[in-house]
Backbone as a ProteinNet text record, in pm:
[ID]
protein_1_A
[PRIMARY]
MDLTYLLTFREVALRQSFTRAAEELGYAQSSVTTQIQKLEKAYHVQLFERFGKSMRLTSAGEELLRITVQMLDLYQESKEKLSKQGGGTLSIGTIDSIASYFLPPFIQQIRKRYPDLHVRLQPDREDYILLKVKEGELDIGVILENKPADSTLTWLTLREEPLVLIAKPEHPLTRMDEVRLEHLNDVEWIMPEESCNYRIMLEKLLKRNRISYGIGLELGNPEAIKRCVMSGSGISILPQIAAIDEIRRGELAMLPFVHPDFHLNLQLVMHPRKWISYALREFMELISEQGLNWK
[TERTIARY]
10252.2	10185.4	10168.8	10205.7	10245.7	10076.7	10134.3	9972.2	9953.4	10040.4	10002.6	9893.2	9889.2	9777.9	9645.6	9626.9	9529.6	9395	9552.1	9565.5	9465.1	9461.7	9487.5	9318.3	9331.1	9166.7	9094.9	9079.5	9023.4	8975.3	9021	9047.7	8929.1	8963.1	8815.8	8760.4	8727.3	8606.1	8527.4	8558.3	8543.3	8450.6	8502.7	8556.3	8421.4	8450.7	8363.9	8460	8594.9	8568.1	8751.2	8824	8958.4	9055.7	8987.1	8983.9	9024.2	8893	8863.2	9018.3	9027.7	9040.4	9278.7	9266.7	9427.3	9451.5	9376	9404.7	9382.9	9322.6	9268.4	9424	9448.9	9614.2	9804.6	9726	9881.8	9939.7	9855.9	9870.5	9847.1	9944.6	9836.6	9731.4	9631.7	9548.3	9556.9	9711.4	9783.2	9794.8	9867.5	9961.5	9792.6	9737.9	9597.5	9579.3	9494.7	9493.8	9541.8	9665.9	9760.7	9810.2	9764.1	9718.1	9622.7	9546.5	9414.3	9382.9	9461.7	9500.3	9595.4	9678.3	9775.2	9700.9	9660	9489.4	9441.9	9371.2	9271.8	9350	9484.5	9555.9	9615.9	9609.4	9733.4	9571	9405.8	9306.1	9251.2	9255.3	9210.3	9054.4	9034.5	8870	8884.7	8749.8	8782.4	8713.3	8749.3	8676.3	8606.8	8583.6	8485.5	8388.2	8236.2	8239.8	8165.1	8150.2	8053	7988.7	7900.5	7737.8	7709.2	7771.9	7751.7	7859.7	7835.8	7920.5	7995.5	7872.4	7895	8037.6	7986.3	8137.2	8082.4	8072.7	8099.7	8147.6	8153.3	8170.2	8152.7	8212.9	8140	8139.6	8134.8	8068.4	8198.7	8323.4	8443.2	8466.9	8499.2	8523.9	8455.3	8323.7	8233.8	8380.8	8391	8434.7	8575.2	8639.5	8794.3	8775.1	8720.9	8615.2	8688.2	8584.7	8612.1	8713.1	8799.4	8919.9	9037	9003.1	9136.4	9096.8	8950.4	9021.1	8996.4	9049.2	9059	9207.6	9245.3	9428.2	9490.5	9430.6	9441.7	9515.3	9361	9336.6	9461.1	9474	9534.6	9662.3	9719	9858.2	9882.1	9751.3	9803.2	9738.9	9682.9	9694.8	9899.4	9952.9	10070.7	10162.6	10166.9	10226.1	10195.2	10086.6	10030.1	10152.5	10077.7	10200.5	10362.7	10362.1	10498.1	10628.4	10493.5	10555	10460.9	10415	10284.5	10265.3	10232.2	10186.4	10054	9959.5	9832.8	9829.6	9886.6	9889.8	9763.3	9768.8	9645.3	9525	9423	9328.3	9200.4	9081.6	9005.9	8854.1	8809.6	8653	8556.1	8458.6	8347.2	8222	8134.2	7989.8	7870.1	7852.5	7769.5	7615.9	7557.5	7458.8	7508.5	7402.6	7482.8	7463	7339.4	7303.3	7460.4	7507.7	7595.4	7750.3	7759.5	7910.2	7952.7	7783.8	7822.7	7839.5	7763.8	7744.2	7788.9	7856.3	7889.2	8018.3	8079	8180.2	8311	8298.6	8405.8	8495	8461.3	8547.4	8633.2	8560.3	8662	8669.8	8750.8	8797	8927	8930.8	9016.2	9112	9088.2	9132.6	9168.7	9181.9	9226.3	9346.6	9289.4	9475.1	9482.4	9477.1	9669.4	9702.2	9633.5	9709.7	9787.4	9770.4	9801.2	9843.8	9910.5	9944.5	9894.6	9935.6	9931.4	9842.7	9715.6	9560.6	9521.3	9507.8	9407.5	9209.4	9152.2	9050.4	8975.9	8826.8	8757.8	8619.9	8535.6	8409.4	8386.7	8211	8163.3	7983.7	7939.5	7790.8	7680.7	7586.7	7525.8	7373.7	7293.5	7209.5	7243.2	7120.3	7147.9	7162.8	7072.7	7063.4	7198.6	7294.6	7424.5	7530.4	7493.9	7592.8	7631.6	7523.2	7545.2	7617	7586.3	7584.2	7778.9	7811.6	7911.2	8020.1	7925.3	7999.4	8031.6	7932.5	7899.9	7999.2	8039.1	8086.1	8291.8	8277.2	8455	8456.8	8398.9	8415.6	8458.9	8361.6	8386.4	8447.2	8527.5	8546.3	8448.4	8397.5	8257.8	8083.6	8028.9	7931.3	7887.4	7867	7740.6	7628.3	7513.8	7402.3	7325.5	7188.5	7055.6	7003	7007.6	6852.5	6816.1	6686.5	6694.5	6741.8	6688.5	6702.9	6831	6921.9	6984.6	6948.5	6961.2	6920.7	6977.4	7068.5	7119.3	7201.6	7131.9	7166.7	7352.8	7405	7506.2	7597.3	7583.2	7696.2	7729.5	7784.2	7822.7	7831.9	7701.8	7660.7	7694.6	7734.1	7739.3	7649.1	7535.3	7504.8	7541.7	7595.8	7647.6	7595.7	7461.3	7409.7	7228.6	7155.2	7022.4	7006.9	6933.4	6997.9	6911.8	6855.4	6648.2	6705.7	6557	6539.4	6460.2	6395.3	6335.8	6208	6143.6	5992.5	6079.5	6121	6125.4	6036.3	6053.5	5981.1	6053.4	5969.5	6041.6	5985.1	5971.8	5975.5	5826.3	5751.2	5627	5549	5540.1	5473.6	5349.2	5272.8	5154.6	5158.6	5273.1	5260.3	5357.1	5459.6	5508.8	5445.4	5357.1	5259.3	5182.3	5207.7	5156.6	5294.5	5230.7	5308.6	5341.4	5227.2	5237.6	5171.7	5257.4	5230.5	5194.3	5077.4	5035.6	5012.6	4957.1	4997.2	4853.2	4788.9	4594.2	4721.9	4744	4801.1	4890.1	4906.5	5010.8	4969.8	4763.8	4678.9	4709.7	4688.9	4685.9	4817.9	4914.4	4993.8	5094.2	5159.3	5259.2	5428.9	5453.9	5571.6	5686.8	5847.8	5979.6	6033.7	5964.4	6093	6182	6266.4	6381.6	6409.6	6479	6489	6370.6	6329.1	6258	6292.9	6430	6436.1	6458.8	6493.7	6614.1	6525.1	6583.7	6534.7	6434.8	6489.6	6375.6	6272.1	6261.6	6148.3	6082	6090.8	6034.8	5977.2	6006.4	6039.8	5850.7	5855.3	5792.8	5630.7	5642.8	5517.7	5461.6	5576.4	5400.8	5396.7	5505.2	5399.9	5275.7	5300	5153.1	5058.7	5103.8	5018.6	4919.4	4959.4	4963.5	4864.4	4883.5	4759.4	4648.9	4675.5	4576.2	4574.1	4694.8	4734.7	4737.1	4747.8	4633.9	4817.8	4890.3	5015	5007.6	5046.2	5126.5	5241.6	5295.9	5422.7	5490.4	5546.8	5586.2	5712.7	5799.6	5904	5963.4	6068.8	6159.1	6300.1	6388.3	6503.4	6570.5	6751.3	6843.6	6922.3	6934.6	7042.8	6949.9	7039.4	7026.5	7009.3	7158.7	7105.4	6974.9	6974.5	6863.1	6726.6	6720.8	6587.5	6504.6	6643.2	6661.1	6656.5	6685.3	6626.7	6501.2	6472.8	6362	6246.5	6235.2	6192.5	6244.3	6330.6	6328.9	6242.6	6235.3	6215.2	6016.3	5970.6	5843.8	5752.5	5608.3	5579.7	5573.2	5614.2	5615.5	5698.7	5654.3	5824.8	5833.1	5962.7	6022.4	6086	6120.5	6245.1	6335	6441.3	6604.8	6655.8	6819.8	6827.7	6861.9	6879.4	6860.8	7005.1	7097.6	7265.5	7292	7179.5	7200.7	7159.5	7013.4	6967.6	6999.1	7052.4	7092.8	7119.7	7152.5	7251.5	7178.2	7112.7	7002.4	6899.7	6859.6	6751.5	6769.5	6965.8	6943.1	7036.1	6975.1	7061.4	6864.6	6790.6	6607.7	6609.3	6694.2	6671.8	6551.3	6525.6	6425.2	6375	6302	6190.6	6192.7	6234.8	6177.6	6000.6	5949.3	5810.8	5834.5	5744.8	5693.8	5624.7	5711	5661.5	5691.6	5675.8	5718.7	5636.2	5734.9	5590.7	5714.8	5674.3	5815.7	5825.7	5738.6	5836.5	5915.6	5943.6	5971	6158.3	6265.4	6366	6429.5	6534.3	6670.4	6783.1	6853.1	7046.3	7149.4	7182	7287.8	7385.2	7417.3	7511.8	7590.6	7678.7	7815.2	7831.8	7849.9	7794.5	7941.7	8030.1	8127.4	8083	8170.1	8120.7	8212.7	8176.3	8201.1	8331.8	8406.8	8506.6	8644.2	8599.6	8636	8806.7	8915.8	9059.7	9016.1	9024.4	9029	9178.4	9249.1	9375.1	9337.5	9438	9464.7	9391.5	9414.6	9315.3	9217.1	9149.7	9073.3	8985.3	9078.1	9025.1	9001	9094.9	9080.9	8974.6	8972.7	8813.3	8708.7	8720.3	8549.9	8533.3	8645.7	8660	8665.7	8659.9	8639.1	8564.4	8478.6	8281.2	8202.3	8181.8	8130	8143.9	8001.1	8024.2	7994	8033.6	7932.1	8116.2	8172.1	8272.9	8212.9	8271.1	8293.5	8174.4	8076.3	7960.1	7937.6	7994.1	7977	7783.8	7696.1	7565.1	7599
20521.7	20522	20430	20458.7	20350.1	20319.5	20142.4	20058.9	20086.8	20133	20099.3	20263.2	20351.2	20457	20383.6	20310.4	20242.5	20148.5	20089.1	20001.7	20013.9	20156.2	20186.4	20354.8	20356.1	20341.9	20299.4	20164.2	20058.1	20053.1	20114.8	20066.3	20093.7	20253.4	20351.8	20352.9	20276.3	20282	20162.1	20084.2	19930.3	20003.3	20080	20098.2	20232.6	20370.1	20427.2	20482.7	20551.3	20632.8	20566.4	20693.7	20688.2	20656.8	20694.9	20646	20491.1	20346.3	20220.3	20198.9	20320.5	20189.2	20270.5	20306.1	20334.2	20212.5	20226	20134.3	19950.6	19894.1	19811.8	19756.8	19902.1	19880.4	19904.4	19917.5	20020.2	20164.1	20210.2	20379.9	20435.4	20605.2	20697.8	20689.3	20787.2	20867	20938.9	21006.7	21135.8	21120.9	20894.6	20892.5	20891.6	20812.6	20794.9	20883.8	20961.9	21157.6	21163.2	21170.4	21213.2	21108.3	21025.6	20878	20990.2	20966.9	20977.7	21097.2	21206.5	21329.3	21315.5	21265.9	21290.1	21190.9	21125.6	21038.4	21163.6	21192.3	21310.4	21433.8	21467.4	21606.4	21494.2	21312.6	21259	21333.7	21216	21256.1	21363.8	21472.1	21553.3	21561.4	21508.6	21408.3	21481.3	21523.6	21457.1	21293.2	21197.4	21086.1	21100	21139.5	21126.1	21262.8	21226	21362	21323.6	21421.9	21424.6	21474.9	21359.4	21426.4	21375.6	21516	21505.1	21395.2	21307.4	21244.6	21102.8	21098.4	20965.9	21042.3	20917	20977.5	20830.1	20911.8	20812.5	20860.2	20742.4	20764.4	20894.8	20968.9	21069.3	20969	21011.9	20931.7	20858.4	21006.9	20957.8	20813.1	20892	20766.5	20587	20628.6	20441.9	20456.9	20480.5	20480.3	20389.8	20504.1	20443.9	20286.4	20317.6	20176.4	20031	20061.3	19910.6	19926.4	20065.6	20062.8	19958.4	20022.9	19933	19782.3	19793.9	19588.2	19565.3	19588	19501.5	19504.4	19634.4	19679.7	19558.7	19608.3	19495.8	19382.8	19296.4	19166.2	19087.8	19185	19132	19160.9	19229.8	19236.2	19132.2	19137.4	18994.5	18851.9	18827.5	18722.5	18743.5	18861.1	18868.5	18782.6	18811.5	18803.9	18614.8	18607.3	18370.2	18354.1	18317.2	18316.9	18299.8	18438.2	18409.1	18294.6	18336.9	18342.4	18188.2	18154.3	18063.2	17985.8	18136.1	18144.4	18212.2	18159.8	18198.5	18282.8	18457.3	18565.3	18589.8	18769.2	18834.3	18839.6	18873.7	18870.8	18846.1	18695.5	18692.6	18750.6	18794.1	18916	18774.7	18734.7	18639.4	18783.3	18770.4	18813.1	18692.2	18745	18574.9	18679.4	18617.2	18647.8	18597.9	18674.4	18689.5	18519	18373.9	18294.5	18215.3	18234.8	18196	18191.7	18290.5	18382.2	18336.5	18282.6	18180.3	18087	18045.1	17851	17788.4	17828.9	17782.3	17723.6	17885.7	17924	17925.1	17973.2	17982.6	17803.7	17660.4	17589.6	17598.2	17647.3	17638.6	17680	17857.2	18008.8	17957.1	17828.9	17832.2	17751	17606.2	17512.3	17573.5	17689.4	17778.9	17897.7	17900.5	18039.2	17965.1	17819.3	17682	17697.8	17637.5	17619.6	17769.6	17909.6	17993.8	18096.8	18073.8	18172.4	18300.9	18341.6	18465.6	18519.3	18400.3	18474	18580.6	18665.5	18723.3	18814	18658.4	18633	18755.5	18839.3	18975.1	18865	18885	18840.5	18943.5	18959.7	19067.8	19008.6	18984.5	19011.5	19135.2	19053.4	19115.5	19100	19173.5	19137.1	19080.5	18966.1	18939.4	18990.8	19057.2	19197.7	19249.6	19299.5	19423	19300.8	19156.8	19030.7	19067.5	19072.4	18982.6	19148.6	19265.8	19384.3	19422.1	19400.9	19381.2	19343.9	19137.7	19015.5	19063.5	19141.8	19228.2	19357.8	19417.5	19512.3	19434	19318.6	19325.6	19377	19384.4	19438.5	19292.4	19224.2	19078.1	18940.3	18841.6	18780.6	18656.1	18590.9	18565	18562.4	18587.2	18559	18432.3	18358	18251.3	18268.2	18192.9	18242.3	18154.4	18205.6	18083.1	18175.1	18069	18092	17986.6	17946.2	17838	17854.9	17900.2	17990.8	18115	18114.7	18190.9	18342.4	18403.1	18536.4	18664.5	18603.1	18752.8	18617.5	18569.3	18534	18523.3	18693.9	18668.7	18673.6	18655.6	18564.1	18420.8	18332.8	18261.2	18112.3	18072.3	18011	17875.3	17841.9	17627.1	17645.3	17514.6	17491.5	17365.8	17427.8	17393.1	17280.9	17233.9	17174	17287.4	17173	17159.6	17218.3	17327.7	17405.9	17356.4	17281.9	17241.7	17406.2	17439.6	17547.5	17488.4	17541.7	17499.8	17611.4	17581.1	17630.6	17579	17729.5	17703.9	17796.3	17694.8	17751.6	17692	17787.1	17716.6	17612.5	17514.3	17364.2	17396.7	17491.3	17491.2	17542.5	17581.2	17625.5	17494.9	17566	17446.5	17379.6	17392.4	17372.4	17246.4	17268.2	17223.6	17001.5	16978.6	16924.3	16768.9	16889.3	16841.7	16712.9	16581.9	16495.8	16520.6	16663.4	16716.3	16865.5	16910.5	17120.4	17076.2	17153.7	17200.4	17251.9	17360.1	17508.2	17604	17503.7	17542.7	17563.2	17493	17524.1	17666.5	17678.1	17867.1	17893.8	17917.5	18037.4	18127.9	18285.7	18371.2	18348.1	18258.5	18182.1	18401.4	18391.3	18511.2	18456.2	18529.4	18534.4	18617.9	18576.5	18592.8	18636.5	18758.5	18707.3	18801.5	18703.3	18805.9	18915	18974.7	19168.3	19121	19206.6	19195.9	19157.8	19227.1	19181.3	18978.1	18910.4	18751.2	18689.1	18656.7	18533.1	18447.5	18384.8	18269	18330.7	18463	18514.7	18540.3	18608.4	18627.7	18472.2	18313.5	18237.2	18187.9	18201.7	18213.6	18282.7	18390.4	18445.3	18462.3	18409.5	18398.2	18312.8	18154	18086.2	18062.6	18138.8	18151.1	18272	18297.3	18393.8	18398.8	18262.5	18178	18098.7	18037.6	17989.7	18013.1	18193.7	18204.1	18226.5	18204.5	18165.1	18296.9	18381.8	18442.6	18509.4	18554	18556.7	18678.2	18696.5	18844.4	18847.7	18944.8	18967.7	19011.3	19011.1	19011.8	19117.2	19089.9	19119.8	19059.5	19171.8	19184.2	19196.1	19074.9	19131.4	19020.3	19182.4	19125	19046.3	18945.4	18831.6	18716.1	18644.3	18460.6	18493.6	18501.4	18442.4	18585.3	18739.2	18739	18678.9	18665.6	18525.1	18436.9	18388.1	18258.5	18269.9	18408	18387.9	18469.9	18607.4	18577.3	18567	18357.4	18247.3	18210.2	18163.9	18109.3	18208.2	18302.9	18343.3	18429.7	18441.3	18452.8	18418.6	18434.4	18314.2	18281.6	18345.9	18323.6	18246.4	18198.4	18089.8	18175.1	18106.7	18228.9	18099.6	18084.4	18039.6	18073.5	17980.4	18047.5	17834.7	17932.9	17729.1	17678.6	17567.9	17456.2	17488.9	17495.5	17542	17664.6	17695.1	17844.3	17792.2	17667.6	17643.5	17466.1	17473.6	17293	17274.4	17388	17341.7	17382.6	17489	17529.7	17380.1	17337.8	17220.2	17045.3	17087	16913.8	16967.4	17027.5	17066.2	17134.8	17126.5	17134.9	17260.2	17330.4	17539.1	17551.3	17480.2	17524.2	17393.9	17404.4	17255	17301.4	17177.3	17234.8	17191.5	17238.5	17240	17125.2	16993	16943.3	16958.2	17036.2	17089.9	17055.2	16966.3	16996.1	17035.8	17124.5	17109.8	17129.8	17086.5	17065.5	17184.1	17318.4	17503.8	17516.8	17433.9	17492.2	17424.8	17488	17477.1	17577	17545.3	17679.6	17560.2	17605.3	17643.1	17716	17660.2	17672.2	17707.8	17866.4	17840	17945.6	17914.8	17974.8	18090.1	18211.9	18295.8	18326.8	18396.8	18508	18559.8	18632.1	18720.3	18590.2	18574.8	18509.2	18543.9	18641.1	18695.9	18642	18634.8	18693.2	18527.4	18566.9	18531.3	18446.1	18257.9	18206.9	18190.4	18286.3	18242.2	18124.5	18034	17931.7	17859.7	17977.6	17991.3	17985.4	18080.6	18044.6	17941.4	17877.7	17753.9	17627	17644.3	17487.1	17582.1	17666.7	17738.5	17662.3	17714.7	17682.3	17494	17456.2	17320.3	17218.4	17294.4	17314.4	17231.3	17413.8	17407.7	17396.2	17327.7	17166.8	17053.5	17031.6	16871.7	16859.4	16896.3	16754.6	16825.4	16901.3	16954.6	17031.7	17114.6	17260.6	17204.3	17254.6	17189.2	17276.7	17430.8	17584.1	17553.2	17677.9	17686.5	17755.2
-14845.2	-14669.1	-14575.4	-14520.8	-14404.5	-14293.5	-14384.7	-14360	-14201.5	-14137	-13965.5	-13942.7	-13968	-14044.6	-14055.5	-14151.6	-14206.3	-14105.2	-14073.5	-13949.5	-13802.6	-13735.3	-13643	-13727	-13843.7	-13869.6	-13875	-13956.3	-13917.7	-13766.4	-13670.2	-13501.3	-13490	-13555.8	-13439.3	-13578.6	-13655.3	-13751.3	-13632.3	-13626.2	-13575.2	-13484.2	-13374.9	-13182.4	-13218.9	-13259.2	-13304.7	-13160.4	-13169.4	-12995.7	-13073.8	-12987.2	-13027.1	-12972.7	-12807.3	-12694.3	-12632.7	-12745.4	-12764.8	-12812.2	-12945.7	-13022	-12976.5	-12920.1	-12842.6	-12776.5	-12648.5	-12603.3	-12603.1	-12739.4	-12823.9	-12859.8	-12938.7	-13039	-12915.8	-12812.9	-12684.4	-12741.7	-12762.8	-12812.4	-12696.6	-12719.1	-12677.6	-12713.8	-12661.7	-12726.7	-12805.8	-12825.1	-12895.5	-13015.8	-13024.1	-13101.4	-13288.5	-13187	-13242.8	-13334.5	-13292	-13349.1	-13432.6	-13375	-13499.9	-13623.5	-13639.3	-13686.7	-13811.5	-13753.3	-13852.7	-13879.9	-13913.2	-13867	-13981.3	-14047.4	-14079.8	-14215.9	-14201	-14354	-14421.6	-14265	-14284.3	-14447.4	-14402.7	-14463.6	-14608.8	-14604	-14763.8	-14819.5	-14789.9	-14865.5	-14878	-14796.6	-14846.1	-14806	-14684.8	-14671.6	-14500.2	-14477	-14248.6	-14352.3	-14223.1	-14205.6	-14090.9	-14015.1	-13893.2	-13838	-13771.2	-13683.2	-13598.5	-13551.4	-13373.7	-13361.4	-13308	-13293.9	-13076.8	-13031.6	-12900	-12863.6	-12788.8	-12716.7	-12817.9	-12939.5	-12999.9	-13146.8	-13246.5	-13354.3	-13408.7	-13577.1	-13662.8	-13787.9	-13912.5	-14011	-14155.9	-14156.1	-14311.8	-14443.4	-14506.3	-14683.3	-14683.6	-14715.2	-14713.6	-14657.2	-14506.7	-14368.3	-14438.1	-14459.6	-14538.1	-14657.9	-14686.9	-14814.1	-14779.7	-14709.3	-14742.8	-14632.3	-14537	-14459.6	-14554.6	-14657.8	-14718.2	-14799.2	-14879.9	-14905.9	-14851.6	-14694.7	-14632.1	-14565.2	-14541.3	-14561.5	-14681.9	-14704.2	-14884.2	-14930.9	-14866.4	-14888.7	-14755.3	-14652.1	-14517.7	-14551.6	-14593.2	-14641.7	-14750.4	-14820.9	-14943.9	-14882.6	-14713.7	-14693.1	-14618.5	-14556.8	-14436.5	-14483.3	-14625.1	-14762.3	-14822.9	-14894.7	-14891.5	-14780	-14703.8	-14580.7	-14548.9	-14554.2	-14498.7	-14613.9	-14731.8	-14837.6	-14863.9	-14760.8	-14777.4	-14685.7	-14493.8	-14459	-14409.1	-14437.5	-14414.8	-14257	-14215.9	-14093.4	-14076.4	-13931.2	-13933.6	-13844.1	-13856.8	-13792	-13877.3	-13767	-13811.8	-13745.2	-13810.3	-13708.3	-13798	-13666.3	-13752.2	-13735.8	-13763.4	-13723.8	-13722.9	-13660.1	-13646.8	-13628.7	-13671	-13675.6	-13580.5	-13520.2	-13438	-13342	-13318.4	-13248.1	-13103.1	-13006.2	-12863.6	-12813.8	-12873.4	-12779.9	-12886.5	-12999.4	-13039.5	-12998.7	-12970.4	-12925.1	-12785.2	-12658.2	-12524.9	-12563.3	-12641.1	-12613.2	-12767.8	-12797.1	-12932.7	-12939.5	-12974.8	-13059.5	-12920.2	-12777.9	-12726.8	-12727.8	-12742.2	-12766.7	-12909.4	-12956.9	-13125.7	-13155.9	-13104.9	-13080.7	-12976.3	-12854.8	-12805.1	-12817.5	-12971.1	-13012.1	-13115	-13160.8	-13332	-13289.6	-13164.2	-13098.2	-13018.6	-12951.8	-12984.9	-13063.2	-13237.7	-13330.7	-13437.3	-13408.8	-13416.5	-13317.4	-13225.6	-13106.2	-13180.2	-13291.3	-13298.8	-13372.9	-13402.6	-13426.5	-13350.2	-13396.6	-13282.4	-13324.3	-13275.3	-13292	-13229.1	-13327.3	-13250	-13253.4	-13183.1	-13194.2	-13197.8	-13298.6	-13276.1	-13248.6	-13129.8	-13173.5	-13166.2	-13275.9	-13329.6	-13406.9	-13487.5	-13579.4	-13628.1	-13697.3	-13795.9	-13889.7	-13931.8	-14039.3	-14046.5	-13977.4	-13984.8	-13961.1	-14002.4	-13966.1	-14065.7	-14189.3	-14255.4	-14388.1	-14317.2	-14374.5	-14458.6	-14289	-14248	-14318.2	-14325.8	-14455.8	-14548.9	-14562.5	-14766.6	-14772.2	-14674.6	-14713	-14635	-14641.5	-14548.2	-14420.4	-14309.8	-14170	-14194.6	-14206.4	-14099.8	-14190.7	-14161.7	-14170.5	-14179	-14120.9	-14156	-14083.1	-14081.6	-13993.1	-13916.7	-13844.4	-13803.1	-13733.1	-13745.4	-13718.2	-13775.7	-13665	-13747.8	-13830.2	-13941.9	-14046.2	-14143.8	-14176.6	-14264.6	-14377	-14473.9	-14597.1	-14595.6	-14685.7	-14755	-14730.6	-14672.2	-14682.6	-14812.8	-14867.5	-14898.1	-15002.4	-15176.6	-15223.3	-15262.9	-15292.8	-15309.7	-15222.1	-15122.2	-15013	-14993.4	-14998.2	-14982.3	-14830.9	-14817.2	-14754.8	-14646.7	-14566.4	-14531.8	-14375.6	-14448.3	-14345.2	-14220	-14159.5	-13945.5	-13968.4	-13908.5	-13813.6	-13798.3	-13834.1	-13758.6	-13655.1	-13539.6	-13427.9	-13358.9	-13295.7	-13204.2	-13115.7	-13127.4	-13033	-12970.7	-12828.3	-12665.1	-12691.6	-12596.4	-12506.4	-12364.3	-12342.9	-12193.5	-12114.9	-11981.8	-11839	-11708.6	-11631	-11459.4	-11480.8	-11328.5	-11372	-11314.1	-11274.5	-11145.8	-11210.8	-11361.3	-11470.3	-11495.1	-11514.5	-11543.4	-11732	-11808.9	-11880.4	-11896.6	-11746	-11773.9	-11740.5	-11675.1	-11649.5	-11752.9	-11883.2	-11975.6	-12071	-12080.3	-12151.1	-12313.1	-12402.4	-12519.9	-12582.5	-12558.2	-12547.9	-12614.9	-12719.5	-12928.4	-12925.5	-13040.7	-13074.6	-12968.5	-12984.7	-12926.2	-12767.8	-12694.4	-12498.9	-12513.4	-12620.2	-12603.7	-12638.6	-12612.8	-12624.8	-12514.6	-12485.5	-12420.3	-12325.2	-12368.3	-12285.6	-12280.3	-12136.3	-12112.1	-12221.1	-12245.2	-12343.8	-12222.6	-12214.7	-12250.9	-12365.8	-12456.5	-12540.3	-12620.3	-12687.6	-12703.3	-12784.8	-12845.4	-12902.9	-13071.7	-13056.9	-13244.9	-13385	-13350.4	-13407.3	-13426.5	-13314.6	-13354.2	-13480.6	-13541.9	-13619.4	-13574.7	-13506.1	-13342.6	-13246.4	-13242.3	-13232.8	-13302.7	-13491.3	-13603	-13602.7	-13602.6	-13659.4	-13612.8	-13489.2	-13369.3	-13387.5	-13406.1	-13432.6	-13569.4	-13652.7	-13834	-13789.6	-13722.8	-13625	-13562.3	-13483.5	-13385	-13441.6	-13529.1	-13564.6	-13739.1	-13789.1	-13845.3	-13840.1	-13710	-13645.9	-13593.6	-13586.8	-13469.4	-13318	-13290.9	-13093.2	-13097.8	-12970.4	-12875.1	-12823.7	-12791.9	-12712.7	-12691.8	-12538.1	-12456.7	-12384	-12414.1	-12397	-12310.6	-12204.3	-12091.1	-12035.5	-12128.2	-12121.7	-12234	-12285.8	-12418.4	-12364.9	-12362.5	-12344	-12469.3	-12471	-12562.3	-12552.7	-12445.8	-12344.3	-12357.9	-12402.4	-12324.6	-12169.5	-12096.2	-11980	-11898	-11932.7	-11919.4	-11904.3	-11993.6	-12056.5	-11925.8	-11968.8	-11876.9	-11720.5	-11685.9	-11481.7	-11503.9	-11615.7	-11582.1	-11572.8	-11647.4	-11693	-11605.1	-11466.2	-11336.9	-11259.7	-11247.9	-11138.5	-11164	-11273.9	-11310.3	-11328.5	-11441.7	-11549.3	-11619.2	-11713.1	-11818.3	-11909	-12062.1	-12102.3	-12239.4	-12238.5	-12315	-12415.4	-12567.4	-12685.3	-12656	-12664.8	-12714.8	-12830.6	-12796.4	-12872.3	-12807.4	-12786.4	-12656.7	-12669.9	-12749.3	-12651.7	-12553.8	-12604.6	-12433.1	-12360.2	-12355	-12162.9	-12128	-12252.2	-12163.4	-12081.1	-11983.1	-11828.6	-11736.1	-11745.2	-11734.3	-11657.6	-11799.3	-11813.9	-11744.2	-11775.6	-11714.6	-11522.1	-11472.2	-11337.2	-11281.4	-11404	-11348.3	-11291.9	-11329.2	-11262.8	-11378	-11462.2	-11562.3	-11652.3	-11734.3	-11794.7	-11909.7	-12007.3	-12135.1	-12187.7	-12236.8	-12322.6	-12369.2	-12341.2	-12503.8	-12589.9	-12660.6	-12726.7	-12901.9	-13031.5	-13133.9	-13212.8	-13343.5	-13457.6	-13596.4	-13713.1	-13795.7	-13847.6	-13812.6	-13833.2	-13720.9	-13627.2	-13521.5	-13472.5	-13596.1	-13625	-13686.6	-13674.2	-13772.8	-13729.9	-13872.4	-13928.2	-13892.1	-13814.5	-13772.8	-13926.7	-13891.9	-14125.2	-14068.2	-14183.7	-14178.6	-14297.4	-14294.1	-14431.7	-14422.7	-14577.8	-14601.5	-14708.2	-14739.7	-14943.9	-14969.3	-15149.9	-15214.2	-15280	-15240.2	-15278.4	-15256.7	-15057.4	-14965.5	-14914.9	-14920.6	-14931.3	-14790.7	-14787.9	-14703.2	-14660.2	-14508.5	-14525.5	-14449.5	-14362.8	-14338.4	-14197	-14133.6	-13999.1	-14020.9	-14119.3	-14133.4	-14155.8	-14248	-14335.4	-14194.4	-14160.7	-13978.9	-13928.9	-13912.2	-13821.5	-13868.5	-14001	-14030.8	-14009.8	-14052.7	-14021.4	-13932.9	-13787.2	-13697.3	-13652.5	-13670.8	-13655	-13764.8	-13834.3	-13952.8	-13911.8	-13901.9	-13902.5	-13987.7	-14134	-14256.6	-14335.1	-14363.4	-14446.7	-14533.1	-14588.9	-14678.3	-14743.7	-14770.1	-14865.5	-14884.1	-14957.9	-14939.2	-15045.8	-15031.6	-15135.1	-15245.7
[MASK]
+++++++++++++++++++++++++++++++++++++++++++++++++++++++++++++++++++++++++++++++++++++++++++++++++++++++++++++++++++++++++++++++++++++++++++++++++++++++++++++++++++++++++++++++++++++++++++++++++++++++++++++++++++++++++++++++++++++++++++++++++++++++++++++++++++++++++++++++++++++++++++++++++++++++

């Protein structure tokens, strides 16, 4: 079977759209449709099903996707081992703040070293990232986590990532020399989305110490959070890298809050049987400050 069909199938499955897959691959949509139909005919199964305007994999499609990822990975491994080149695709799953404020310079560096490398950066929730790493859909995940959330995966601690409480410069808490937990009683919060690891960590800390709090806004994007904090009366929590520029410019203030449970580690996670290409290994070395010390 032509591997092109499997490449097309993977792209359609990832993008859940024949149109977007065709745009990414540079094909006519009719060509993508024909390739998927040939796959379905070869396997005697339906690979996709539609619900209104949305599309998703059937159970047979999900199974073929897992196998396809392995086959294409082996194909890329054979190409690289034979040619010693660094082409192919590097798929990275991460959260919005890491995608926006930590990874871009490293991606640019690895692209300069491997011009033929295609980097696919996929922001998502931490639990979805771990699932996609486990199923082979992603090469690696880069997330904020203190303890490995899935012991079947391989983890590398990159560094401790400071978390900060932010407010607009005129907020009453910014005038304090030290903000303690009791000072956070009944303040208004502009929170990240409910699944966010650092929000979960913060809420556990507040509840454990019986600190009451109200959520005025819940937003999924760090940029939106910062803009709302600047213009409102609430405070928020973000990784320091996501707010440091605004803090330096005086557009936001970092509250003087310190607590031993108030931190997360930047972690790289991958499947233990994942084949590591030259480009992937160099990328991991770039973003690791302490070497490849796997857990």
